[in-house]
C-alpha positions, 0 to 999 in steps of 0.5 A, a space after each residue: 500500500 502506498 504511503 499517501 493512501 496509507 495516511 488517508 486510511 489512517 486519517 479517515 479511520 481515526 478521525 472520529 477518535 481525534 483527541 478533544 482539544 483543550 478548549 471550551 467548545 470553540 476555538 477562541 484560544 487558538 493561536 492567531 499566528 504561527 508559532 515560528 521564530 522570524 528566521 524560521 518563518 521567512 525561510 519556510 515562506 521562501 521554501 514554499 515558493 519552490 514546492 511547485 517545482 521541487 516538491 516537499 523536498 530538501 532541495 526546496 528547503 535549501 533553496 528557501 534558506 538561500 533565498 532568505 539570505 541565510 547560510 546552508 547551516 541554517 538547515 539546522 533550524 529544522 531538525 524535522 527536515 522536510 516535515 517542517 515544510 509540510 507542517 508550515 503549509 498546513 498551519 499557515 493555510 489553516 490560519 489563513 481561513 480566519 483572516 479571509 473568513 466572512 464576517 458575522 453578517 455574512 455568517 448570519 445570512 447563510 446556514 452553518 452547513 453552507 459556511 462549513 462547505 464554503 470554508 472547507 472548499 476554500 481550504 482545499 483550493 489553497 492546495 491548488 498550486 501544490 496539488 501535483 506535489 501533495 502525494 509527496 506531502 502525504 508520504 511524509 505525513 504517513 511516517 509514524 513519527 509524523 502521524 500524531 502532529 498530522 492528526 492534531 492539525 487535521 483536528 484543529 482544521 475541522 474545529 476552526 472551520 466549524 468555529 468560523 462557520 458560526 457553529 454555537 453547539 455546546 453539546 456532544 455533537 460538537 465532537 461528532 461534527 468535527 470528527 465527521 468533517 475531519 474524515 470528509 476533509 481527509 477523503 476529499 483531499 485525497 480525491 483532489 490529488 487524482 482529480 483532472 477535471 477543470 478547476 477541480 469541479 469533481 472534487 467540489 461535487 465529491 465534497 458536496 455529496 459527503 457533506 450532504 450525506 453527513 447532514 442527512 445522517 445527523 438529522 435521522 440518526 439519533 445516536 451520535 456514536 452510531 452516526 460517527 460509525 456510519 460516517 467512517 464506513 462511508 469514508 472507507 467505502 469511498 477509499 475502496 472505490 478509489 482502489 485503496 486497500 482498506 
């Protein structure tokens, strides 16, 4: 089994068991900016510009170091190597959602589900410039030592999307909604790496089908645990249809 597909399998299968975030239901305490030192931020930002050409590789990182005006020895700032570059993309694009999210007035005029769709699609679209390299990123994230931070970032993303969408839920569905969105996002992201349709229209349609299915089940299945199990099985079926051995 390839590493990207392995990661997608693990992310989807474990999404409904993502650890609870240490907050009071909503992401008011999330960091508003990346926790990077200035030199790390400028190097990684420069390195990201090389990803479309060189991928998530040490070459992209080395070029970023040189572009930022630092000597090659500055690579020691990143003991996790190219994983630092992948994580930087995940963190900065998640935080970009809050900067670009519609205001309270826009949120009030649309349903939470509509806003969740908009924000999820917005995050997926941020992968467009590097989508042809995202399989490489998934292979890096699939390494055992990187799996925990990968899943945590996925959990933070799903929480951020629901928070920005105006979800005011304060019961146990807070967790099932985020677990479900984590699974949906992971499977849609994998689908996008194989999508050749104009402007990734098939990815958008795939996301819509998954969100609608999740919404329908939440309306009709009273037991949250049963809903999460059904959602996980749906993701497994989707992965099998794409040739992933689950």
